C-alpha positions, 0 to 999 in steps of 0.5 A: 499500500503507497501511503498517502502524501501529507499536504503541506500545512497552512500557515500565518506570518505576522509582518507587522501592521495588518500585513500577514502572509497565508501560505500551504506550501503551494499558495500565497496570499498577503494582506496588505503588505506595507513594508516601507513604514516611513519615519514619523518626520516624513509621514507627519510633515512631509510626503511619503512613496514606497521604499523599495529597498526596504520591501526587498529586503522584507520580502526577502526575509519573509521569504516570499518571491511569488505570491498568488493575491495582495489583498488590501484591507482599507486604503490607509497610507499603513494599508496601501501605500506598498501594495501595487509595487509588492505585486508587481514585484511577486506576480501578484494580483492586486484586490481592494476598493475603488479607492486601492484602484485609484493607486494603483494606476497612480503607481501604473499596476496592469488593470487586467490584475486588478479585480474590486472586492465584492463583499461576501463573494468568496475568492479562491486561490488554490486551497485559501476561499476569502471573503471580505466581509464588511468593516468600519475603521477605528474611531477618530479616523485621520483620513476618511473618506474615498480616494476619486482619483489616481494617486501617485507618490510621493503624497501626503498621507492624509490623501491615502483616505479610507475607503472601504474597509473589510474584515477578511475571513479565509478558510482552508483544509487546515482551518479558518481565521478572521482578519481584523484589522480596525477596532470597530465593528458594523453590527451583525456583519459576521453572522454566519461566519466562525474562525477558530482565529482572529487576527484583532487589531486593536489600533485606538483601542486602549483609548477607548471606553469599556462599553466599545470595547466590549461590543467590539468583542462580541462582534468580531470574537464572540460573533465568529465562535473564536476560541484565540485571539492574536492582537494586530495593528499595535505597532508602532508603524514609525520604525522599520521592520530592521528595528523591533517592534515597539507599540505604538506612543502615547498619545495616539493609543495607550497600548498596554490598556488595550491588552490588558483589557483584552487579557481580562476579557479572555481570560473570563471567555476562556479565550487563549491570547497570544501576541504575534512574534514578527516573521515566525509563522503560525498555524493556521486557525 
């Protein structure tokens, strides 16, 4: 009798902010793909643009040479700045909103490889199925609205407007996870979907009141019956990835307060809470 060949196990690798690499040894898909991480002076006082050197270094360190797709969760610069460059470099399709499409046009990305995200419509790459669900950006959005014309770089970071905001359900033979990048939620948007793990955006959650945090947990973690939570979008994205990650500084956020609240809530509901480790793959689901 011939032994049945074992398929490679799918895993997820945290690459800063809400950039996550999904890979099962056959197919690799990336969310956002933000690697340039311009410094604080460039971000607040100057203009931002993709940094090819930082992008190449991050792709090499993560072992990425080919991608099936890059899926942009919303169009702020800390999500969408590098997406077209990463997709061009890796031969990937690019998926996102009309705002992300205008970033792609500005970057001269071939539009025959761009697809508009449709809420609730599954998209399959290899053995992965990705379904975008309605989401809402965290409170006090500093660049709300849509990008209504092609956006070229360098540009002010406030020109990278939110556009549509998505939560991403990822299903595979090896399990299902939810990527929820922004610390806010649309009530009922995740109903009917299940995920063992939620990659939960906590940016600005430390500045919110407990009632808001409780609602956020219910509409994300509880809604999908998750048993494991991994916080994302907590790191200071004005620091390059060749330096150790550190939390977003005050007064932008209070990450220790957010994590303390998450630990209490997770412990009360018997949900495990694990901080992601940069560059280190974790099992899917």
